[in-house]
C-alpha positions as CSV (number, residue, x, y, z in Angstrom):
1,G,18.6,20.4,-11.0
2,Y,21.2,18.0,-9.5
3,G,18.5,15.7,-8.4
4,D,16.9,15.5,-11.8
5,A,20.3,14.5,-13.3
6,I,20.8,11.8,-10.8
7,Q,17.4,10.5,-11.2
8,F,17.5,10.1,-14.9
9,A,21.1,9.1,-15.2
10,R,19.8,5.6,-14.7
11,Y,18.8,5.5,-18.4
12,A,22.4,5.8,-19.6
13,P,22.9,2.0,-20.0
14,L,19.8,1.8,-22.0
15,V,20.8,4.7,-24.3
16,R,24.3,3.3,-24.7
17,K,23.0,0.1,-26.3
18,K,21.7,2.2,-29.1
19,C,24.8,4.3,-29.9
20,S,28.5,3.7,-30.2
21,R,29.5,6.4,-27.8
22,L,27.5,8.2,-25.1
23,V,28.4,11.8,-23.9
24,L,26.4,13.3,-21.0
25,E,26.3,17.1,-20.5
26,C,25.6,18.2,-17.0
27,R,26.0,21.1,-14.5
28,E,29.3,21.8,-12.8
29,G,29.7,20.0,-9.6
30,I,28.2,16.6,-10.4
31,E,30.2,15.6,-13.3
32,E,32.5,13.2,-11.3
33,L,29.6,11.5,-9.7
34,L,27.7,10.9,-12.9
35,G,30.9,9.8,-14.6
36,T,30.5,6.5,-12.4
37,V,27.3,5.5,-14.2
38,D,27.6,2.5,-16.5
39,G,27.4,3.3,-20.3
40,I,28.6,6.9,-20.1
41,D,31.7,7.3,-22.1
42,E,32.3,11.1,-21.4
43,V,30.9,13.8,-19.1
44,V,31.1,17.4,-20.2
45,T,30.2,20.2,-18.0
46,R,27.7,22.8,-19.3
47,G,29.4,25.6,-21.1
48,K,32.4,23.5,-22.3
49,K,32.9,22.5,-26.0
50,L,31.0,19.4,-26.8
51,P,32.7,16.6,-28.9
52,E,31.1,16.0,-32.4
53,F,27.7,14.1,-32.0
54,D,25.0,12.5,-34.3
55,A,22.0,12.8,-32.0
56,Y,21.0,14.8,-28.9
57,A,18.3,14.2,-26.3
58,P,17.4,16.2,-23.1
59,L,18.2,13.8,-20.2
60,L,14.5,14.2,-18.8
61,S,13.0,13.4,-22.2
62,L,14.5,9.9,-22.1
63,P,11.6,8.1,-20.4
64,N,9.3,9.5,-23.1
65,I,11.7,8.5,-25.9
66,L,12.1,5.1,-24.4
67,K,8.3,4.7,-23.8
68,T,8.8,4.1,-20.1
69,K,5.8,3.0,-17.9
70,I,5.7,2.7,-14.1
71,T,6.4,-1.0,-14.6
72,T,9.4,-0.6,-16.9
73,I,11.3,2.0,-15.0
74,P,15.1,1.0,-14.8
75,K,15.7,-0.7,-11.5
76,T,19.4,-1.7,-11.3
77,F,20.8,-0.6,-8.2
78,P,23.1,0.9,-7.3
79,Y,23.8,2.8,-10.6
80,L,26.0,5.3,-8.9
81,H,29.3,3.9,-7.6
82,V,31.4,5.3,-4.6
83,D,35.1,5.9,-4.7
84,P,36.7,3.1,-2.6
85,A,39.3,5.4,-1.3
86,K,36.7,8.0,-0.2
87,K,34.4,5.3,1.3
88,A,37.5,4.0,3.3
89,R,38.2,7.6,4.6
90,C,34.6,8.1,5.6
91,H,34.6,4.6,7.3
92,E,37.5,5.9,9.5
93,L,35.9,9.3,10.2
94,L,32.8,7.6,11.5
95,R,34.4,4.8,13.4
96,P,34.2,6.6,16.7
97,L,30.3,6.3,16.5
98,G,30.6,2.5,17.0
99,N,27.5,0.5,16.6
100,R,25.2,3.5,17.1
101,F,22.6,3.8,14.4
102,K,23.9,6.4,12.0
103,V,21.3,8.7,10.5
104,G,22.3,11.3,8.0
105,I,19.8,14.3,7.7
106,V,19.3,17.2,5.2
107,W,16.5,19.7,6.1
108,A,16.9,22.2,3.1
109,G,17.2,22.2,-0.7
110,S,18.4,24.9,-3.0
111,P,16.9,28.2,-2.3
112,S,16.6,28.9,-5.9
113,H,14.1,26.0,-6.5
114,K,10.7,27.4,-7.2
115,N,9.0,25.1,-4.6
116,D,11.6,25.4,-2.0
117,H,9.4,27.2,0.7
118,N,7.3,24.1,0.6
119,R,9.8,21.3,0.5
120,S,12.4,22.5,2.8
121,V,12.0,21.9,6.5
122,S,13.0,23.8,9.7
123,F,16.2,22.3,11.3
124,N,14.4,22.4,14.7
125,N,11.9,19.6,13.4
126,F,14.9,17.3,12.9
127,L,16.0,18.0,16.5
128,E,12.9,15.9,17.4
129,L,14.6,12.8,16.1
130,L,16.9,13.0,19.0
131,R,14.2,11.5,21.1
132,V,15.0,8.3,19.7
133,S,17.7,6.6,21.7
134,G,20.6,4.8,20.2
135,I,21.1,7.0,17.2
136,A,23.9,9.2,16.1
137,M,22.6,12.1,13.8
138,L,24.9,13.5,11.2
139,S,24.2,16.5,9.0
140,L,24.9,16.2,5.3
141,Q,23.4,19.7,4.7
142,K,25.2,22.0,2.3
143,G,24.8,25.6,1.3
144,E,23.6,28.6,3.2
145,R,21.4,26.7,5.5
146,V,24.3,24.9,7.2
147,T,24.3,27.8,9.5
148,D,21.0,26.7,11.0
149,L,22.9,23.9,12.8
150,T,25.2,26.4,14.7
151,E,22.6,29.0,15.3
152,S,20.3,26.5,16.9
153,G,22.7,26.0,19.9
154,C,22.5,22.3,19.3
155,G,25.7,21.8,17.2
156,A,27.1,19.3,19.8
157,L,24.2,16.9,19.2
158,V,24.5,16.6,15.6
159,S,27.8,15.8,13.6
160,N,28.5,18.4,10.9
161,L,30.0,16.8,7.9
162,D,30.0,20.0,5.7
163,P,33.8,20.5,6.1
164,A,34.4,17.1,4.9
165,I,32.1,17.3,1.8
166,K,33.6,19.0,-1.1
167,D,31.3,17.5,-3.9
168,F,28.7,14.9,-4.5
169,T,31.4,12.2,-4.5
170,D,32.1,13.0,-0.9
171,T,28.4,12.9,-0.1
172,A,28.0,9.6,-1.8
173,A,30.9,8.2,0.3
174,F,29.4,9.3,3.6
175,V,26.0,8.1,2.6
176,S,27.4,4.6,1.9
177,E,28.5,4.3,5.3
178,L,25.2,5.5,7.0
179,D,22.3,3.3,8.1
180,L,19.5,5.6,7.0
181,V,19.2,9.1,5.5
182,I,16.1,11.2,6.5
183,M,15.6,14.3,4.5
184,C,13.5,16.8,2.5
185,D,12.8,16.4,-1.1
186,S,16.1,17.4,-2.6
187,S,19.1,16.0,-4.5
188,V,20.8,13.9,-1.7
189,A,17.5,11.9,-1.6
190,H,17.9,10.8,-5.1
191,L,21.6,10.3,-4.4
192,A,20.9,7.8,-1.5
193,G,18.3,6.1,-3.6
194,A,20.6,5.8,-6.6
195,L,23.2,4.1,-4.4
196,G,20.3,1.7,-3.0
197,K,20.7,3.1,0.5
198,P,17.7,3.3,2.9
199,V,16.3,6.8,2.7
200,W,13.1,8.5,4.1
201,A,11.9,11.4,2.0
202,L,9.8,14.0,3.6
203,I,7.1,15.0,1.0
204,P,5.0,18.3,1.0
205,Y,1.2,18.0,0.8
206,A,1.3,19.1,-2.9
207,P,4.1,17.0,-4.1
208,D,6.5,17.1,-7.1
209,W,5.1,15.1,-10.0
210,R,7.5,12.2,-9.5
211,W,6.3,11.2,-6.1
212,L,2.8,10.4,-7.4
213,T,0.1,10.4,-4.5
214,G,-1.4,8.0,-2.1
215,R,1.5,5.8,-1.5
216,E,4.5,5.4,0.9
217,D,6.8,3.9,-1.7
218,T,8.1,5.0,-5.1
219,P,8.7,3.1,-8.3
220,W,11.9,5.2,-8.8
221,Y,13.7,4.1,-5.7
222,P,13.0,0.6,-4.0
223,S,15.1,1.8,-0.9
224,M,13.1,5.0,-0.4
225,R,10.1,5.4,1.9
226,L,7.9,8.4,1.6
227,F,6.4,10.4,4.6
228,R,3.7,12.8,3.3
229,Q,2.3,16.1,4.9
230,S,-1.4,15.7,5.8
231,E,-2.1,19.2,5.1
232,P,-0.2,22.2,3.5
233,G,2.8,23.6,5.8
234,R,2.3,21.0,8.6
235,W,5.4,18.9,9.5
236,D,4.7,18.0,13.1
237,D,2.6,14.9,12.2
238,V,5.2,14.0,9.6
239,F,7.8,13.9,12.3
240,E,5.6,12.0,14.8
241,N,5.3,9.2,12.1
242,V,9.1,9.4,11.3
243,I,9.9,9.0,15.0
244,A,7.5,6.0,15.4
245,A,9.2,4.4,12.5
246,L,12.6,5.3,13.5
247,N,12.1,3.8,17.0
248,K,11.0,0.6,15.5
249,T,14.0,0.5,12.9
250,V,16.6,1.2,15.6
251,A,15.3,-1.5,17.8
252,E,15.4,-4.0,15.0
253,H,18.9,-2.8,14.1
254,A,20.0,-3.4,17.9
255,V,18.6,-7.1,17.7
256,R,20.5,-7.7,14.6
257,A,23.7,-6.2,16.1
């Protein structure tokens, strides 16, 4: 998955120290973003001809090969980098929002993911965030679930960034200009974490292995906070906790501003 590739691309600088040239193979659509990671000499999209190589390792096998423990997970952030021109463009697009606390949201991951029915959230849940005063809510959602925004009848309350996002480098540029991202467990959560931006990930009751259990933080991303379901399928209490935390965060932001 895209999120997997983003999460484990952090190992590139360590691998590069062990070889004279490092080539990363990845899915189409993320190659430009992963090309910004230090240590990667070339990115090849899956299906295209690979250059000559002496050794090969699956990306997600690197933690095992390098004998990673929780305490030795690479923590150099950001390890993805934003195109300066795209960042400047996004800054101008968001300028009319002024000093409002800018919150990016994503409510659904890829429908082909085997656990998508547990990890994706109803867009209507996110509308509850508008109870917090002083925020500007912006949708980073891509894919078929973008229509949830317009079908809800609340499109005027949430800025739809979909037309301005063509690939992950565009998403990265927008994320770099936001104050916070709140979202389901999908690739943009990894993107925000890899950029070192504050991100609150909404985690289902039976979480993916990487999120461990019984903790609100994660050793993978220091800037990420986890909000976990208390029981399967229940999101209402998750959003009550998110709203309480968001009220506090926005108030602190207003004092600093």
